[in-house]
Residue, then its C-alpha position, 0 to 999 in steps of 0.5 A: m500500500t505504501r508503493l501506491n498514490d493517494r488516488q490509487a489507495q482511495a480507490v484500493k480502500y474505498i468499498d462503501t458503493p460499486l466504484l468505477v476506476l477511471a485509469g489512464a494509459g500507464s496509470g497502474k491500474t494492475s496495481v489497484i486491482t491486485q491490491k485491493i484483492a488483498y485489501l478484501v481478504e485481509t482487512c476486510g475480511i472476505s474470503a477468497r473464494n467469495i471475490v471474483a476478479v474478471t478480465f479479457t485475456n489468459k495472459a491478463a488473468r494469470e499475470m494478475k493471480e501470480r501478483v496476488g499470490k505474492l500480496i496474500k500468504g499462505k492459505a488465504s488466497h485459496g479459492l479466489t477466482v481470477s478469470t476471463f469472463h468466458n472462463l467465468g461463463l464456462n465455469i457457470i455453464r459446468r456447474e449448471h449443466k443439468i439445468l441447462g440440458f447438457k451432459p457433463g464434459f461438453s464440447i467448446f467450439d472455437q471460431q473456425d468448428a463453427a465457420t465449418l458447421i455453419g459452411e455445411l449448414m448454408s450449403k446442405e441444409l438451406g442450399e446456399d452458397d458459402d461464399t458468405v460464411d464469415t458474414v453470417q458468423h459474424i452477424i450470429s455472433n453480434w446476435k449472441n453477444d447482443l442477447v438476441t435468441p434466434e427467434q428474436a433474430l428472424q423477426q428483427a431481420r431486415q435485409d436479404t444477408e441477416v434473414l439468411a443468418a437468422r435461418v442459419y442461427i436457428h439450425y446452428n443453434r439446434i445443432l450445437k445442442a444436439y452436439n452437446a456443445v457451445d460456441f464461444d459466445d455461448l460462453i456468456l449468453i448462456p449464463a445471462l439467460l439462465f440468470q434471466q430465467y432461474p432467479e433461485v440459480l442468479k441467487k445462488w451464485r450472488q450468495k457466492i460472490r460477495y465481491m467483483l472486480v472487472d478490468e478493462y470494462q470498457d471492452t465489455n459487450a452488452s451480454q457481459y455488462l448484463l452478467v456483470k449487473m446481475l451477479v452483483g445485484d443490489s449490493g453494489k460489491l463491485t469495482v470496474v476498471g476502465d478508460d474510454d479513451q483505450s475503447i477500440y474493439a467495437w467492431r467485436g461487439a464492446r460497447p465504450e458507452n457500458l462506462a457511461m450507462l454505470k452511472e444510470d444502473f448504479p446511482g451511488l457510483r463513485v469516480i476515482k481517475l487515476e491520471q498519473n502515468y508512470r510510462s510516458t514522457s510529458r510531451i507524449l502524454k501531451a500529445a496522447n491528450t491533445l489528440i483525445a480531447n477531440n472525441p466527446h466524453v462522458f468522464e474528463k481526465k488529463l494524463w500527467s508525469e513526472l518524468g520530464m518532458g522528453d524528445e520532440i515526436r518527429v513525424i517522417r514523410c517518404r517518398n513511397e511505402d518502400a522508401e518508409c519501410d528502409r527509413v524505418a529499419t535505418e532509424i532503428m539501427t542508427h538509435r541502437l548504435k547510437h544509443d546502445t539500445h536492445y533490438k527488444d527496446y523498439a516496435i513498429l506499429y500499423r493499422g493492418n497486418h498486410q503492412s507488415r510484409l514489406l517492413e519484414v523484407k526490409l528488416q530481414q535485409f538489415q539483418i535486423p531479428y523481428h518478432i510479429t505478434g498476432g501471426t498464426s501460431f503452428f498448433s491454430r492451423a486448420e490442419v494440424k487442428d485436424m490431425m490433432a484431433y485424430l490423435k485426441l480421439l485415439v487417446n480418448p474415444d469419448d472426445d466429442n469435439a474431437f469426434l465432431r471435427i474430423v469424422n466428415t473430414p476428409k468427407r465420408e458422406i457424413g452431414p449435420a443431419t446425421l449427426e444431429k440424429l446421433g447426438g439426440y441419441a447420445n444426449e439421451r443415452h448420456i454417452s459420448l458420440f463415438q460409443a453411441c455409434g456401436e449401440l443397436g438402440l441407434e437403429q431407432w434414430l438413424g437408416e441403415r446406410h448412415i449408421e453403416k458410415l459412421r461404423r466404418f469411421t469407429s471400426w477404422i479408429e479402433n483399429v488404428t487404436r490397436l496397432c499404436q498399441t501393439e505394433d510400432p506407433i508412430a507407424a501406425v499414425k502415419e499409416m492412418i494419415d495416408d489411410s484417411g485420405y486428407e492428402a487428397w482431400l487438401y489438393q482438391t479444396v485449398s486454393s493451390a498445390a503450393a498451399a497444400e503441400k505446405r499443409m501437408a508438410n506442417i502436418w508431418l512437423l506434427v508427426e515429427s514432434l510426436e515421435q520427439t515428445l516419445q522418445r524423450g519420454d520414460e521407457d514405458d511411456t505409450i503413445e497415450d501419453a506422448i499425445s496427452r503431452l503434445v495436446l497438454r504443452d503450453m504454447l502460451d508459456r512457450q511463446a512468452e518465452e520466445d518473446d522475451a528474446d532480443r528482437v524488435q517487435l511488429l504488431t497491429l495498434h490493436a495488438s499493442k493495447g496493454l504493451e509498452y516499448p521505450h521506442v516506438f514507430m507508428v507506420g502508415m499516418e495517412e488518411e484512408l489507413l490511419p483512420h481507415r477507409t471504412s471508418i472514414e465511410e462509416d463515419n466512425i472516426e473517434e474509435e481510429r482517434r482511439l486507436t492513434y491514442v493507444g499508439i502513441t501511448r505505448a511509448r515511454k522515451s520516444l516516438v517517430m510517426t511515418l508516412a508514404g508520399q505514395r502507396k500501392q493500391y490495387g495494383e497501381m501507385q496512389d498519391t496519399q494525404p497525411s493523417r488528420f490525427i498528425d494536425e490535431l496533435p500539438q505541432e510545437d512538439l513535433v519535427l517534421e520532415g519531408m512535410g515540404e519544409p527546407v532541411s537546414r544545415e544543422q540537421q544535415v550535420a547531425r545525419g552526417r554524424d550519425a551516419l559516421a557514427m554508424l559506420r564506425n560502429q560497424l567497423n569496431 
C-alpha cells in the first residue's frame, strides 16, 4: 500500500458503493486491482473464495493471479477466482449443466469449428452458397453478444443477408445442442439467459460472489455487462476499472458506452480518476491528451507524468511505402548504435497486417531480428487442428469435440443431419458420440446406410488405436494419415498445389514432434502419454519465452494495447489507412482516434510517426494524404521531415555525424 499514490490508495480502500476507477494509460491499474483483492481479504475479512476478478485475456488473468499470490500469503488466497469473462461463463455452465440440459464434458466450438458447421449448414440444409460464411458467422456472433435469440433475430432481420443469417442461426443453435456443444459466444450468453430465467440459480451465485472486480470495462459487450449487473445485483459490491479513451474493439461488440451506463444502473457510483502516468514522457502524454480531446467525453481526464518533457515527436514523410520501410529500418539501426539499446526496445505499430510484409523484407535486408505478434501459431493451423483431433480420438474416443471435427474431414458423407440425430441419441443415453455409434438402439434413430458409414469410421479408429498399442505407434499414425485420404482431400479443396503441399508439411512436422515427444519420455511411456503431453503443451508460456528474445516487435495497433516499449514507430500515418477508409465511410473516426491514442501511449521515451507520399493500391501507385490526426497533435512538439519544409544546415550535419558514427561502430 505504501507504493500507491493517493488516488490509487483511495480506489483500493473504497468499498461503500459501486466504484469506477477511470484509469488512464500507464496509470498502474493492475496494482490497484491486485492490492484491492488483498485489502478485501486481509482487512475487510472477505474470504478469497467469495471474490471474483474478471479480465479479458488469459495472460492478464494469469499475471493478476501471480501478483495477488505474492501479496496474500499462505492459504488465505485459496479459492480466489481470477479469470476471463469466458472462463467465468464456462464455470457457470459446468456447475449448472443439468438445468441447462447439457451432459457433463460438453464440447466448446472455436471460431474455426463454428465456421465449418455454419458452412455445411448453408450448403446442405439451406442450399446457399457458403462464400458468405464469415459474414453470417459475424452477424450471429453479434446477435449472441447482444442477447438476441434465433427467434428474435428472425423477427428483426430486414436485409437478405440478415434473413439468411437468422435462418442459419436457428439450425446452428439446434445442432450445437444436439452435439452437446457450445460456441465461444455462448459462454456469456447462456449464463446471462440462465440467470434471467431462473432467479433461484442467480440468487445462489449472488450468495457465492461477495465482491466483484472487472478490468478493461470499456471492452465489455451487452451480454458481459448484463452478466456483471445481475451477479452484483443491489449489493453494490463492485469495482470496475476502465478507460473510455482506450475502447478500440467496437468491431467485435465492445460498447464504450457501458462506462456511462454505470451511472444509470448504479446511482451511488463513485468515480476515482487515475491520471498520473508512470510510463511516458510529458511530451508524449501532451500529444495523447491533445489528440483525444477531439473526442466527446462523459468523464474528463488528463494524463500527466513526472518523467520530464523528453524528446520531440518526429513525423517523417517518405517518398513511397518502400522508402518508408527502408527509413524505419535505418532509423532503428542508427538509434540502436548511437544509444547502445537492444532490438527489443523498439516496436513498429501499424493499422493493418498487410503493412508488415514489406517491413519484414527490409528488416531482413538489414539483418535486424524481429518478431510479429499475432501471427498464426503452429497449433492454430486448420490442418494441425484436424490431425490433433485424430490423435485425441486415439487417446480418448469419448472426446466429442474431436469426433465432430474429423468424422467428416475428409468427406465421408456424414452430414449435419446425421450427426444431429446421433447427438440426440447420445444425449438421451448420456454417452459419447463415438460410443453411440456402436449401440443397437441407434437403429431407431438412423437409417442403415448412415449407421454403416458411422461404424466404418469408428471401426477404423479402433483398429488404428489397437495398432498403436501393439505395434510401432508412429508407423500406425503415419498409416492412419495415408488411409484417411486427407492429403488428396487437401489438394482438391485448397487454393493451389503449393498451399496443399505446405499444409501436408505441417502435418508431417506434427508427427515428427510426436515422435520426439515419445523418444524424450520414459521407457514405459505409451503413444497415449506422448499425445497427451503434446495436447497439454503450454503454447502460451512458450510464446512468452520467445518474446523475451532480443528482437524488434512488429504488431498492429489493436494488438499493442496493454503493452509498452521505450521506442515506438507508428507507420502509415495517412488518410484511408489511419483513419481507415471503412471508418471514414461509416463516420466512425472517434474509434480510429482512440486507436491512435493507444499507439501514442505505448511509447515511453521516443515516438516516430512515418507516412508514405505514395502507396500501391489495387496494383497502382496512388498519391496519399497525411492523416488528419497529425494536424490534431500539438504542432510545437513535432519535428517534421519531408512535409515540404526545408532541411536546415544543422540537420544535414547531424545526419552526417550519425551516419559516420554508425559506420565507425560497425567497423569496431
